[in-house]
OpenMM code with the backbone's topology and positions (N, CA, C; nanometers):
from openmm import Vec3, app, unit

residues = "UNK UNK UNK UNK UNK UNK UNK UNK UNK UNK UNK UNK UNK UNK UNK UNK UNK UNK UNK UNK UNK UNK UNK UNK UNK UNK UNK UNK UNK UNK UNK UNK UNK UNK UNK UNK UNK UNK UNK UNK UNK UNK UNK UNK UNK UNK UNK UNK UNK UNK UNK UNK UNK UNK UNK UNK UNK UNK UNK UNK UNK UNK UNK UNK UNK UNK UNK UNK UNK UNK UNK UNK UNK UNK UNK UNK UNK UNK UNK UNK UNK UNK UNK UNK UNK UNK UNK UNK UNK UNK UNK UNK UNK UNK UNK UNK UNK UNK UNK UNK UNK UNK UNK UNK UNK UNK UNK UNK UNK UNK UNK UNK UNK UNK UNK UNK UNK UNK UNK UNK UNK UNK UNK UNK UNK UNK UNK UNK UNK UNK UNK UNK UNK UNK UNK UNK UNK UNK UNK UNK UNK UNK UNK UNK UNK UNK UNK UNK UNK UNK UNK UNK UNK UNK UNK UNK UNK UNK UNK UNK UNK UNK UNK UNK UNK UNK UNK UNK UNK UNK UNK UNK UNK UNK UNK UNK UNK UNK UNK UNK UNK UNK UNK UNK".split()
positions = [
    Vec3(2.2959, -1.3932, 4.4423),
    Vec3(2.3689, -1.4480, 4.2923),
    Vec3(2.2438, -1.4668, 4.2388),
    Vec3(2.1512, -1.5451, 4.2590),
    Vec3(2.0371, -1.5609, 4.1496),
    Vec3(1.9953, -1.4313, 4.1019),
    Vec3(1.9537, -1.3175, 4.1674),
    Vec3(1.8801, -1.2449, 4.1245),
    Vec3(2.0215, -1.1328, 4.0499),
    Vec3(2.1348, -1.1480, 4.0938),
    Vec3(2.2197, -1.0844, 3.9947),
    Vec3(2.2664, -1.1132, 3.8526),
    Vec3(2.2308, -1.2777, 3.8459),
    Vec3(2.2298, -1.3088, 3.7236),
    Vec3(2.1193, -1.3040, 3.5671),
    Vec3(2.0023, -1.3076, 3.6976),
    Vec3(1.8685, -1.2708, 3.6270),
    Vec3(1.8840, -1.1210, 3.5960),
    Vec3(1.9467, -0.9964, 3.6523),
    Vec3(1.9622, -0.9006, 3.6104),
    Vec3(2.0499, -0.8545, 3.4926),
    Vec3(2.1794, -0.9505, 3.4847),
    Vec3(2.2614, -0.9580, 3.3858),
    Vec3(2.1875, -1.0087, 3.2750),
    Vec3(2.1713, -1.0986, 3.2818),
    Vec3(2.0440, -1.1584, 3.1399),
    Vec3(1.9243, -1.0709, 3.0846),
    Vec3(1.8947, -1.0273, 3.1981),
    Vec3(1.7612, -0.9352, 3.1380),
    Vec3(1.8132, -0.8365, 3.0576),
    Vec3(1.9095, -0.7641, 3.1354),
    Vec3(2.0015, -0.6341, 3.0312),
    Vec3(2.0661, -0.6557, 2.9230),
    Vec3(2.0965, -0.8060, 2.8802),
    Vec3(2.1251, -0.8490, 2.7464),
    Vec3(2.0730, -0.8619, 2.6498),
    Vec3(1.9538, -0.9296, 2.7060),
    Vec3(1.7905, -0.9646, 2.6303),
    Vec3(1.7801, -0.8006, 2.5899),
    Vec3(1.7416, -0.7256, 2.6763),
    Vec3(1.7038, -0.5806, 2.6234),
    Vec3(1.7743, -0.5344, 2.4939),
    Vec3(1.8972, -0.5533, 2.5630),
    Vec3(2.0114, -0.4240, 2.4535),
    Vec3(1.9766, -0.5451, 2.2889),
    Vec3(1.9321, -0.6403, 2.3141),
    Vec3(1.9451, -0.6703, 2.1515),
    Vec3(1.7966, -0.7006, 2.0903),
    Vec3(1.6767, -0.6547, 2.1429),
    Vec3(1.5741, -0.6283, 2.0851),
    Vec3(1.5862, -0.5240, 1.9865),
    Vec3(1.5220, -0.5710, 1.8534),
    Vec3(1.5069, -0.4796, 1.7311),
    Vec3(1.3682, -0.3939, 1.7956),
    Vec3(1.3850, -0.2539, 1.7684),
    Vec3(1.2576, -0.1898, 1.7756),
    Vec3(1.1463, -0.2129, 1.7152),
    Vec3(1.2362, -0.1838, 1.5714),
    Vec3(1.1178, -0.2372, 1.4444),
    Vec3(1.1749, -0.3706, 1.3673),
    Vec3(1.0765, -0.4691, 1.4217),
    Vec3(1.1463, -0.5385, 1.3333),
    Vec3(1.1080, -0.5781, 1.1746),
    Vec3(1.0100, -0.5355, 1.1087),
    Vec3(1.0040, -0.5618, 0.9918),
    Vec3(1.0643, -0.4108, 0.9368),
    Vec3(1.1208, -0.3500, 0.9532),
    Vec3(1.2114, -0.3060, 0.8931),
    Vec3(1.3567, -0.3091, 0.8752),
    Vec3(1.3944, -0.4018, 0.9830),
    Vec3(1.5416, -0.4755, 1.0152),
    Vec3(1.5725, -0.5712, 0.9176),
    Vec3(1.4674, -0.6559, 0.8815),
    Vec3(1.4622, -0.7803, 0.7310),
    Vec3(1.4128, -0.7379, 0.6366),
    Vec3(1.3997, -0.6465, 0.5961),
    Vec3(1.3551, -0.5775, 0.4412),
    Vec3(1.4398, -0.6266, 0.3279),
    Vec3(1.4088, -0.6941, 0.2196),
    Vec3(1.4803, -0.6912, 0.1202),
    Vec3(1.4577, -0.5836, 0.0236),
    Vec3(1.5295, -0.4950, -0.0410),
    Vec3(1.5473, -0.3829, -0.1242),
    Vec3(1.5666, -0.4313, -0.2490),
    Vec3(1.4691, -0.3899, -0.3384),
    Vec3(1.5377, -0.4228, -0.4957),
    Vec3(1.4858, -0.2801, -0.5332),
    Vec3(1.6082, -0.2628, -0.6409),
    Vec3(1.6319, -0.1325, -0.6914),
    Vec3(1.6334, -0.1447, -0.8429),
    Vec3(1.5591, -0.0574, -0.9122),
    Vec3(1.6083, -0.0307, -1.0877),
    Vec3(1.6152, -0.1400, -1.1192),
    Vec3(1.4972, -0.2354, -1.0875),
    Vec3(1.4566, -0.3610, -1.1998),
    Vec3(1.3108, -0.3216, -1.2445),
    Vec3(1.3319, -0.4015, -1.3404),
    Vec3(1.1604, -0.4117, -1.4128),
    Vec3(1.1027, -0.5399, -1.4320),
    Vec3(1.0118, -0.5589, -1.3955),
    Vec3(0.8929, -0.7065, -1.4027),
    Vec3(0.8067, -0.6753, -1.4845),
    Vec3(0.8371, -0.7678, -1.6241),
    Vec3(0.7522, -0.7776, -1.7252),
    Vec3(0.6814, -0.8832, -1.7324),
    Vec3(0.6669, -0.9754, -1.5970),
    Vec3(0.5698, -1.0441, -1.5926),
    Vec3(0.5177, -1.1015, -1.4965),
    Vec3(0.4583, -1.1507, -1.4597),
    Vec3(0.3737, -1.2191, -1.3072),
    Vec3(0.5152, -1.3446, -1.2618),
    Vec3(0.5820, -1.3811, -1.3550),
    Vec3(0.7133, -1.5156, -1.3441),
    Vec3(0.8249, -1.4408, -1.2830),
    Vec3(0.8553, -1.3063, -1.3213),
    Vec3(0.9775, -1.2548, -1.2813),
    Vec3(0.9425, -1.1781, -1.1279),
    Vec3(0.8186, -1.1529, -1.0555),
    Vec3(0.7980, -1.1330, -0.9415),
    Vec3(0.7869, -1.2283, -0.8640),
    Vec3(0.7364, -1.3252, -0.9009),
    Vec3(0.6584, -1.4622, -0.8033),
    Vec3(0.8045, -1.5264, -0.7425),
    Vec3(0.9349, -1.5018, -0.7871),
    Vec3(1.0341, -1.5643, -0.7267),
    Vec3(1.0598, -1.4726, -0.5968),
    Vec3(0.9467, -1.3864, -0.5491),
    Vec3(0.9779, -1.2724, -0.4162),
    Vec3(0.8822, -1.3275, -0.3232),
    Vec3(0.7758, -1.4304, -0.4135),
    Vec3(0.6599, -1.4738, -0.3098),
    Vec3(0.6815, -1.6185, -0.2392),
    Vec3(0.6260, -1.6013, -0.1487),
    Vec3(0.6841, -1.6835, -0.0577),
    Vec3(0.4795, -1.7045, 0.0246),
    Vec3(0.4915, -1.8433, 0.0307),
    Vec3(0.3509, -1.8775, 0.1152),
    Vec3(0.1935, -1.7719, 0.0274),
    Vec3(0.2304, -1.7682, -0.0839),
    Vec3(0.1073, -1.6983, -0.1616),
    Vec3(0.1412, -1.5586, -0.0943),
    Vec3(0.2395, -1.4725, -0.0406),
    Vec3(0.2566, -1.3246, -0.0398),
    Vec3(0.4071, -1.2908, -0.0547),
    Vec3(0.3605, -1.1617, -0.1027),
    Vec3(0.4592, -1.0693, -0.1019),
    Vec3(0.4611, -0.9730, 0.0409),
    Vec3(0.5857, -1.0011, 0.0761),
    Vec3(0.6167, -0.9403, 0.2085),
    Vec3(0.7378, -0.8739, 0.2706),
    Vec3(0.7332, -0.7399, 0.3175),
    Vec3(0.8765, -0.7503, 0.3437),
    Vec3(0.9896, -0.7099, 0.2420),
    Vec3(0.9353, -0.5816, 0.1413),
    Vec3(1.0010, -0.5757, 0.0271),
    Vec3(0.9787, -0.4448, 0.0088),
    Vec3(1.1016, -0.3290, -0.0309),
    Vec3(1.1265, -0.2056, -0.0526),
    Vec3(1.1457, -0.2305, -0.2187),
    Vec3(1.0510, -0.1764, -0.2636),
    Vec3(1.0843, -0.1505, -0.4206),
    Vec3(1.1351, 0.0017, -0.4848),
    Vec3(1.2110, 0.0336, -0.4865),
    Vec3(1.2464, 0.1877, -0.5315),
    Vec3(1.2794, 0.1853, -0.6772),
    Vec3(1.2306, 0.2530, -0.7329),
    Vec3(1.2495, 0.2933, -0.8749),
    Vec3(1.2333, 0.1328, -0.9624),
    Vec3(1.1298, 0.1134, -0.9517),
    Vec3(1.0867, -0.0023, -1.0203),
    Vec3(0.9843, -0.0224, -1.0929),
    Vec3(0.9915, -0.0867, -1.2161),
    Vec3(0.8578, -0.1027, -1.3431),
    Vec3(0.7714, -0.1861, -1.3394),
    Vec3(0.6706, -0.2288, -1.3211),
    Vec3(0.5679, -0.3473, -1.3328),
    Vec3(0.4909, -0.3449, -1.4429),
    Vec3(0.4821, -0.4545, -1.5458),
    Vec3(0.4620, -0.4378, -1.6743),
    Vec3(0.3714, -0.5541, -1.6708),
    Vec3(0.2462, -0.5552, -1.6911),
    Vec3(0.1673, -0.6733, -1.7664),
    Vec3(0.1710, -0.7446, -1.6987),
    Vec3(0.1429, -0.7635, -1.5560),
    Vec3(0.1215, -0.8408, -1.4539),
    Vec3(-0.0059, -0.8743, -1.3810),
    Vec3(0.0047, -0.9781, -1.3868),
    Vec3(-0.1720, -1.0296, -1.3169),
    Vec3(-0.1398, -1.1188, -1.1707),
    Vec3(-0.1573, -1.0604, -1.0606),
    Vec3(-0.1086, -1.0795, -0.9627),
    Vec3(-0.2265, -1.1172, -0.8584),
    Vec3(-0.3185, -1.2221, -0.9087),
    Vec3(-0.4643, -1.2246, -0.8553),
    Vec3(-0.4617, -1.2657, -0.7349),
    Vec3(-0.4858, -1.2527, -0.6365),
    Vec3(-0.5491, -1.3309, -0.4847),
    Vec3(-0.4253, -1.3403, -0.4082),
    Vec3(-0.3294, -1.2213, -0.4078),
    Vec3(-0.2091, -1.2588, -0.3183),
    Vec3(-0.2412, -1.1767, -0.2404),
    Vec3(-0.1523, -1.1836, -0.0895),
    Vec3(-0.1428, -1.1201, -0.0219),
    Vec3(0.0021, -1.0100, -0.0008),
    Vec3(-0.0568, -0.8480, 0.0285),
    Vec3(0.1021, -0.8069, 0.0317),
    Vec3(0.1033, -0.7520, 0.1300),
    Vec3(0.2242, -0.7753, 0.2184),
    Vec3(0.2309, -0.7335, 0.3559),
    Vec3(0.3538, -0.6552, 0.3683),
    Vec3(0.3842, -0.5400, 0.4478),
    Vec3(0.4597, -0.4347, 0.4856),
    Vec3(0.5407, -0.4220, 0.3425),
    Vec3(0.5034, -0.4101, 0.2564),
    Vec3(0.5853, -0.3549, 0.1096),
    Vec3(0.5732, -0.1921, 0.0692),
    Vec3(0.6732, -0.1363, 0.0444),
    Vec3(0.7162, -0.0142, 0.0097),
    Vec3(0.7079, 0.0021, -0.1344),
    Vec3(0.6646, 0.0562, -0.2062),
    Vec3(0.7006, 0.0995, -0.3474),
    Vec3(0.7143, 0.2183, -0.3599),
    Vec3(0.8475, 0.2796, -0.4259),
    Vec3(0.8929, 0.4025, -0.4289),
    Vec3(0.9304, 0.4664, -0.5488),
    Vec3(0.8828, 0.5876, -0.6076),
    Vec3(0.9139, 0.5871, -0.7625),
    Vec3(0.9041, 0.5049, -0.8165),
    Vec3(0.8275, 0.4285, -0.8166),
    Vec3(0.7862, 0.3205, -0.9289),
    Vec3(0.6801, 0.3451, -1.0173),
    Vec3(0.6596, 0.2581, -1.1333),
    Vec3(0.5862, 0.2661, -1.2069),
    Vec3(0.4915, 0.1313, -1.2479),
    Vec3(0.3556, 0.1104, -1.2382),
    Vec3(0.2897, 0.0121, -1.2860),
    Vec3(0.2113, 0.0566, -1.3970),
    Vec3(0.2177, -0.0435, -1.4978),
    Vec3(0.1422, -0.0207, -1.6373),
    Vec3(0.0813, -0.1915, -1.6423),
    Vec3(-0.0301, -0.1517, -1.6921),
    Vec3(-0.1222, -0.2598, -1.7139),
    Vec3(-0.1096, -0.3854, -1.5887),
    Vec3(-0.1136, -0.3686, -1.4822),
    Vec3(-0.0891, -0.4371, -1.3401),
    Vec3(-0.2347, -0.4990, -1.2609),
    Vec3(-0.2554, -0.5826, -1.2415),
    Vec3(-0.3717, -0.6702, -1.1898),
    Vec3(-0.3407, -0.6961, -1.0702),
    Vec3(-0.4150, -0.6393, -0.9623),
    Vec3(-0.4100, -0.6836, -0.8218),
    Vec3(-0.5430, -0.7249, -0.7688),
    Vec3(-0.5981, -0.7769, -0.8564),
    Vec3(-0.7565, -0.8571, -0.8583),
    Vec3(-0.7484, -0.9273, -0.7215),
    Vec3(-0.8216, -0.9140, -0.6166),
    Vec3(-0.8798, -0.9982, -0.5009),
    Vec3(-0.7364, -1.0017, -0.4167),
    Vec3(-0.6478, -0.8882, -0.4068),
    Vec3(-0.5584, -0.9208, -0.3892),
    Vec3(-0.5385, -0.8292, -0.2108),
    Vec3(-0.4925, -0.8941, -0.1276),
    Vec3(-0.4946, -0.8245, 0.0181),
    Vec3(-0.4113, -0.7163, 0.0838),
    Vec3(-0.3691, -0.6209, 0.0839),
    Vec3(-0.2598, -0.5201, 0.1239),
    Vec3(-0.2444, -0.4902, 0.2745),
    Vec3(-0.1318, -0.4812, 0.3728),
    Vec3(-0.1778, -0.4490, 0.4956),
    Vec3(0.0139, -0.3472, 0.5196),
    Vec3(-0.0576, -0.2812, 0.5406),
    Vec3(0.0739, -0.1872, 0.5945),
    Vec3(0.1656, -0.1682, 0.4894),
    Vec3(0.1079, -0.1240, 0.3822),
    Vec3(0.1680, -0.1084, 0.2566),
    Vec3(0.2023, 0.0659, 0.2155),
    Vec3(0.3430, 0.0694, 0.1615),
    Vec3(0.3209, 0.2357, 0.1306),
    Vec3(0.3464, 0.2655, -0.0458),
    Vec3(0.2700, 0.3506, -0.0694),
    Vec3(0.3174, 0.3871, -0.2483),
    Vec3(0.3296, 0.4975, -0.2304),
    Vec3(0.4589, 0.5699, -0.2864),
    Vec3(0.4966, 0.6783, -0.2847),
    Vec3(0.6004, 0.7278, -0.4378),
    Vec3(0.5462, 0.8242, -0.4565),
    Vec3(0.5524, 0.8998, -0.6036),
    Vec3(0.5847, 0.7838, -0.7018),
    Vec3(0.4574, 0.7284, -0.7262),
    Vec3(0.4288, 0.6185, -0.8030),
    Vec3(0.3464, 0.6799, -0.9431),
    Vec3(0.3508, 0.6122, -1.0394),
    Vec3(0.2861, 0.6172, -1.1520),
    Vec3(0.1889, 0.5162, -1.1801),
    Vec3(0.0604, 0.5145, -1.1774),
    Vec3(-0.0104, 0.3719, -1.1928),
    Vec3(-0.1082, 0.4086, -1.3044),
    Vec3(-0.0844, 0.3089, -1.3837),
    Vec3(-0.1534, 0.3089, -1.5012),
    Vec3(-0.2394, 0.1954, -1.5718),
    Vec3(-0.3541, 0.1860, -1.5796),
    Vec3(-0.4350, 0.0617, -1.6250),
    Vec3(-0.3888, -0.0364, -1.4938),
    Vec3(-0.4205, 0.0320, -1.3674),
    Vec3(-0.4318, -0.0557, -1.2805),
    Vec3(-0.5541, -0.1032, -1.2608),
    Vec3(-0.5850, -0.2788, -1.2110),
    Vec3(-0.7373, -0.3496, -1.2064),
    Vec3(-0.7047, -0.3924, -1.0393),
    Vec3(-0.7657, -0.3306, -0.9687),
    Vec3(-0.8326, -0.3515, -0.8026),
    Vec3(-0.9331, -0.3785, -0.8053),
    Vec3(-1.0196, -0.4745, -0.8512),
    Vec3(-1.1180, -0.5271, -0.8344),
    Vec3(-1.0991, -0.5856, -0.7503),
    Vec3(-1.2050, -0.5924, -0.6456),
    Vec3(-1.2273, -0.6889, -0.5054),
    Vec3(-1.1017, -0.6419, -0.4311),
    Vec3(-1.0108, -0.5815, -0.4178),
    Vec3(-0.8674, -0.5742, -0.3391),
    Vec3(-0.8946, -0.4993, -0.2216),
    Vec3(-0.8004, -0.5203, -0.1238),
    Vec3(-0.8408, -0.4938, 0.0195),
    Vec3(-0.7469, -0.4428, 0.0622),
    Vec3(-0.7397, -0.2858, 0.1260),
    Vec3(-0.6538, -0.2311, 0.1605),
    Vec3(-0.6438, -0.2146, 0.2964),
    Vec3(-0.5726, -0.2501, 0.3775),
    Vec3(-0.5775, -0.1603, 0.5532),
    Vec3(-0.4743, -0.1228, 0.6315),
    Vec3(-0.4749, -0.0041, 0.6426),
    Vec3(-0.3345, 0.0764, 0.6876),
    Vec3(-0.2468, 0.0841, 0.5800),
    Vec3(-0.2903, 0.1096, 0.4609),
    Vec3(-0.2067, 0.1375, 0.3786),
    Vec3(-0.2150, 0.3189, 0.3271),
    Vec3(-0.0816, 0.3546, 0.2807),
    Vec3(-0.0499, 0.5079, 0.2664),
    Vec3(-0.0132, 0.5150, 0.0807),
    Vec3(-0.1131, 0.6026, 0.0199),
    Vec3(-0.0437, 0.6273, -0.0921),
    Vec3(-0.0100, 0.7875, -0.1148),
    Vec3(0.0848, 0.8234, -0.1274),
    Vec3(0.1338, 0.9571, -0.1321),
    Vec3(0.2066, 0.9869, -0.2665),
    Vec3(0.1648, 1.1064, -0.3272),
    Vec3(0.2040, 1.1562, -0.4360),
    Vec3(0.2220, 1.0626, -0.5457),
    Vec3(0.0702, 0.9930, -0.5256),
    Vec3(0.0951, 0.8949, -0.6538),
    Vec3(-0.0307, 0.9477, -0.7948),
    Vec3(0.0050, 0.8907, -0.9292),
    Vec3(-0.1062, 0.9476, -1.0244),
    Vec3(-0.1462, 0.8049, -1.0868),
    Vec3(-0.3016, 0.8127, -1.0380),
    Vec3(-0.3503, 0.7140, -1.1045),
    Vec3(-0.4140, 0.7584, -1.2389),
    Vec3(-0.4195, 0.6654, -1.3545),
    Vec3(-0.4418, 0.7109, -1.4952),
    Vec3(-0.5520, 0.5530, -1.5386),
    Vec3(-0.6803, 0.5461, -1.5879),
    Vec3(-0.7361, 0.4650, -1.6498),
    Vec3(-0.6988, 0.3422, -1.5508),
    Vec3(-0.7375, 0.3690, -1.3795),
    Vec3(-0.7135, 0.2258, -1.2712),
    Vec3(-0.8776, 0.2259, -1.2454),
    Vec3(-0.8718, 0.0712, -1.2172),
    Vec3(-1.0351, 0.0531, -1.1754),
    Vec3(-1.0407, -0.0072, -1.0405),
    Vec3(-1.1068, 0.0632, -0.9636),
    Vec3(-1.1018, 0.0195, -0.8030),
    Vec3(-1.2475, -0.0610, -0.7877),
    Vec3(-1.3037, -0.0905, -0.8620),
    Vec3(-1.4667, -0.1666, -0.8706),
    Vec3(-1.4384, -0.2569, -0.7333),
    Vec3(-1.5150, -0.2571, -0.6244),
    Vec3(-1.5925, -0.3079, -0.5357),
    Vec3(-1.4339, -0.3445, -0.4240),
    Vec3(-1.3456, -0.2321, -0.4493),
    Vec3(-1.1851, -0.2445, -0.3248),
    Vec3(-1.2744, -0.2132, -0.2155),
    Vec3(-1.2202, -0.2441, -0.1102),
    Vec3(-1.2225, -0.1882, 0.0530),
    Vec3(-1.1044, -0.1588, 0.1066),
    Vec3(-1.1259, -0.0361, 0.1583),
    Vec3(-1.0201, 0.0482, 0.2619),
    Vec3(-1.0308, 0.0745, 0.3726),
    Vec3(-0.9528, 0.0112, 0.4573),
    Vec3(-0.9796, 0.0459, 0.6054),
    Vec3(-0.8313, 0.1015, 0.6243),
    Vec3(-0.8093, 0.2293, 0.7079),
    Vec3(-0.7510, 0.3012, 0.7883),
    Vec3(-0.6200, 0.3100, 0.6664),
    Vec3(-0.6723, 0.3635, 0.5066),
    Vec3(-0.5853, 0.3986, 0.4048),
    Vec3(-0.6042, 0.5351, 0.3821),
    Vec3(-0.4843, 0.6102, 0.3659),
    Vec3(-0.4973, 0.7711, 0.3018),
    Vec3(-0.4333, 0.7616, 0.1687),
    Vec3(-0.4933, 0.8749, 0.1112),
    Vec3(-0.4172, 0.9212, -0.0171),
    Vec3(-0.3540, 1.0740, -0.0016),
    Vec3(-0.2519, 1.0603, -0.0019),
    Vec3(-0.1917, 1.2179, 0.0057),
    Vec3(-0.1405, 1.2654, -0.0976),
    Vec3(-0.1365, 1.3702, -0.1568),
    Vec3(-0.1191, 1.4413, -0.2677),
    Vec3(-0.1608, 1.3233, -0.3834),
    Vec3(-0.2108, 1.2899, -0.3721),
    Vec3(-0.2440, 1.1781, -0.5324),
    Vec3(-0.3311, 1.2000, -0.6276),
    Vec3(-0.3173, 1.1992, -0.7359),
    Vec3(-0.3899, 1.2304, -0.8512),
    Vec3(-0.5096, 1.1252, -0.8539),
    Vec3(-0.6329, 1.1297, -0.8103),
    Vec3(-0.7380, 1.0526, -0.8316),
    Vec3(-0.8692, 1.1000, -0.9711),
    Vec3(-0.7688, 1.1877, -1.0558),
    Vec3(-0.8789, 1.2147, -1.1425),
    Vec3(-0.9803, 1.1155, -1.2275),
    Vec3(-0.8641, 1.0332, -1.2839),
    Vec3(-0.8869, 0.9496, -1.3914),
    Vec3(-0.8403, 0.7995, -1.3522),
    Vec3(-0.9842, 0.7699, -1.2543),
    Vec3(-0.9870, 0.6534, -1.2220),
    Vec3(-1.1465, 0.5883, -1.2445),
    Vec3(-1.1929, 0.4459, -1.2349),
    Vec3(-1.3120, 0.4165, -1.2447),
    Vec3(-1.3316, 0.3527, -1.1055),
    Vec3(-1.4351, 0.3953, -1.0471),
    Vec3(-1.5310, 0.4010, -0.9289),
    Vec3(-1.6365, 0.3109, -0.9087),
    Vec3(-1.6669, 0.2307, -0.8659),
    Vec3(-1.8017, 0.1569, -0.8119),
    Vec3(-1.7828, 0.0189, -0.7045),
    Vec3(-1.9086, 0.0633, -0.6612),
    Vec3(-1.9125, 0.0189, -0.4949),
    Vec3(-1.7650, -0.0024, -0.4170),
    Vec3(-1.7219, 0.1101, -0.4214),
    Vec3(-1.6180, 0.1190, -0.3174),
    Vec3(-1.6401, 0.1451, -0.1790),
    Vec3(-1.5641, 0.0899, -0.0773),
    Vec3(-1.5853, 0.1157, 0.0734),
    Vec3(-1.5129, 0.1427, 0.1509),
    Vec3(-1.5059, 0.2229, 0.2027),
    Vec3(-1.4223, 0.3390, 0.3340),
    Vec3(-1.4606, 0.2701, 0.4527),
    Vec3(-1.3695, 0.1995, 0.5283),
    Vec3(-1.3724, 0.1647, 0.7073),
    Vec3(-1.4050, 0.3185, 0.7613),
    Vec3(-1.4952, 0.3787, 0.8419),
    Vec3(-1.4524, 0.5225, 0.9310),
    Vec3(-1.5403, 0.4981, 1.0258),
    Vec3(-1.5155, 0.5232, 1.1500),
    Vec3(-1.5848, 0.5506, 1.2478),
    Vec3(-1.6367, 0.4109, 1.2589),
    Vec3(-1.5846, 0.2771, 1.2755),
    Vec3(-1.6648, 0.1749, 1.2954),
    Vec3(-1.7976, 0.1258, 1.2277),
    Vec3(-1.7947, 0.1913, 1.0998),
    Vec3(-1.9017, 0.1608, 1.0246),
    Vec3(-1.8383, 0.1650, 0.8570),
    Vec3(-1.8983, 0.1183, 0.7622),
    Vec3(-1.8926, 0.1162, 0.6160),
    Vec3(-1.9006, 0.2775, 0.5767),
    Vec3(-1.8332, 0.3106, 0.4929),
    Vec3(-1.9384, 0.4226, 0.3643),
    Vec3(-1.9188, 0.4064, 0.2528),
    Vec3(-2.0225, 0.3800, 0.1878),
    Vec3(-2.0015, 0.2877, 0.0248),
    Vec3(-2.0090, 0.4159, -0.0656),
    Vec3(-1.9254, 0.4272, -0.1471),
    Vec3(-1.8862, 0.4962, -0.2837),
    Vec3(-1.9528, 0.4335, -0.3944),
    Vec3(-2.0772, 0.4745, -0.4326),
    Vec3(-2.1089, 0.4058, -0.5595),
    Vec3(-2.0718, 0.4257, -0.6854),
    Vec3(-2.0118, 0.5522, -0.6870),
    Vec3(-1.9374, 0.5867, -0.8341),
    Vec3(-1.8482, 0.7042, -0.8213),
    Vec3(-1.7375, 0.7382, -0.9311),
    Vec3(-1.6368, 0.8322, -0.8996),
    Vec3(-1.7084, 1.0046, -0.9007),
    Vec3(-1.7972, 0.9728, -0.9010),
    Vec3(-1.8439, 1.1253, -0.9289),
    Vec3(-1.8207, 1.1941, -0.8094),
    Vec3(-1.8137, 1.1655, -0.6903),
    Vec3(-1.8120, 1.1697, -0.5494),
    Vec3(-1.7296, 1.0851, -0.4763),
    Vec3(-1.6169, 1.0441, -0.5247),
    Vec3(-1.5006, 0.9612, -0.4574),
    Vec3(-1.4713, 1.0866, -0.4351),
    Vec3(-1.3650, 1.1754, -0.5060),
    Vec3(-1.2621, 1.2530, -0.3780),
    Vec3(-1.3341, 1.3119, -0.2870),
    Vec3(-1.4354, 1.4049, -0.3000),
    Vec3(-1.5010, 1.4692, -0.2466),
    Vec3(-1.5382, 1.3712, -0.0992),
    Vec3(-1.5775, 1.2585, -0.0821),
    Vec3(-1.6254, 1.1943, 0.0226),
    Vec3(-1.4872, 1.1439, 0.1179),
    Vec3(-1.3795, 1.1331, 0.0120),
    Vec3(-1.2038, 1.0849, 0.0664),
    Vec3(-1.2236, 1.2525, 0.1775),
    Vec3(-1.2081, 1.3324, 0.0882),
    Vec3(-1.1734, 1.4580, 0.1526),
    Vec3(-1.2307, 1.4933, 0.2848),
    Vec3(-1.3776, 1.4589, 0.2579),
    Vec3(-1.4730, 1.4974, 0.4022),
    Vec3(-1.4487, 1.3578, 0.5176),
    Vec3(-1.3751, 1.2797, 0.4553),
    Vec3(-1.3391, 1.1843, 0.5776),
    Vec3(-1.1914, 1.1968, 0.6111),
    Vec3(-1.1221, 1.3032, 0.5394),
    Vec3(-0.9931, 1.3357, 0.6036),
    Vec3(-0.8955, 1.1936, 0.5418),
    Vec3(-0.9289, 1.1470, 0.4628),
    Vec3(-0.8640, 1.0217, 0.3980),
    Vec3(-0.7699, 1.0459, 0.2788),
    Vec3(-0.8146, 1.2438, 0.2149),
    Vec3(-0.7055, 1.2299, 0.1483),
    Vec3(-0.7146, 1.4140, 0.1619),
    Vec3(-0.5609, 1.4308, 0.1056),
    Vec3(-0.4809, 1.5968, 0.0916),
    Vec3(-0.4188, 1.6241, 0.0161),
    Vec3(-0.4353, 1.7667, -0.0455),
    Vec3(-0.3987, 1.8307, -0.1742),
    Vec3(-0.2937, 1.9047, -0.1503),
    Vec3(-0.2174, 1.9679, -0.2250),
    Vec3(-0.1177, 2.0611, -0.2149),
    Vec3(-0.2103, 2.1784, -0.1548),
    Vec3(-0.3568, 2.1903, -0.2064),
    Vec3(-0.4161, 2.3600, -0.1278),
    Vec3(-0.4639, 2.3407, -0.0156),
    Vec3(-0.4939, 2.1945, 0.0660),
    Vec3(-0.5318, 2.1499, 0.1790),
    Vec3(-0.4359, 2.1843, 0.3070),
    Vec3(-0.2862, 2.1616, 0.2424),
    Vec3(-0.1650, 2.1856, 0.2993),
    Vec3(-0.1785, 2.3509, 0.3267),
    Vec3(-0.1953, 2.4256, 0.2356),
    Vec3(-0.1708, 2.5695, 0.2097),
    Vec3(-0.3008, 2.6264, 0.3509),
    Vec3(-0.3908, 2.5786, 0.3178),
    Vec3(-0.5004, 2.6060, 0.3741),
    Vec3(-0.4680, 2.5934, 0.5486),
    Vec3(-0.4173, 2.4924, 0.5695),
    Vec3(-0.4052, 2.4353, 0.6718),
    Vec3(-0.2835, 2.4864, 0.8050),
    Vec3(-0.1681, 2.5900, 0.7269),
    Vec3(-0.0546, 2.6338, 0.7284),
    Vec3(-0.0817, 2.7950, 0.8216),
] * unit.nanometer
topology = app.Topology()
chain = topology.addChain("A")
for resn in residues:
    res = topology.addResidue(resn, chain)
    for name in ("N", "CA", "C"):
        topology.addAtom(name, app.Element.getBySymbol(name[0]), res)
């Protein structure tokens, strides 16, 4: 009888498991404009912005110093005059975003993805990227100084923007439409 009860309880517990817990408890914010950090701070808990899907949102003139941004998705969104100085990003996705005058000074990205993003007048000074990719993203109009990428258990340092895109391509961290056509 004891084994039978254990089996039944085990089956019930297994059916209640959530496969991907961070997907199940996400807050979704759509079509919202954030005009300053006060408007965005209502979603910050314990100095972190976590588990939020931002869809078709606008972020204007926000200084978001030193926050942790975890498991967030930004889709079809615009950033204008936004500062992520000293922020720590983990497992975030930026898809179809337009990013203008973004300050990423000393920001860190871990396991993040940028897909179809356009960067204009954005500053990547002393950023660190670990397992982060840029797919189909325009990086032509950015400022790069002393950026580091973690690859094959060592840091790859990029001093300025003159070879930024080439190094990322060589490391398979960036791809373009032409790359996809060559590989098909």
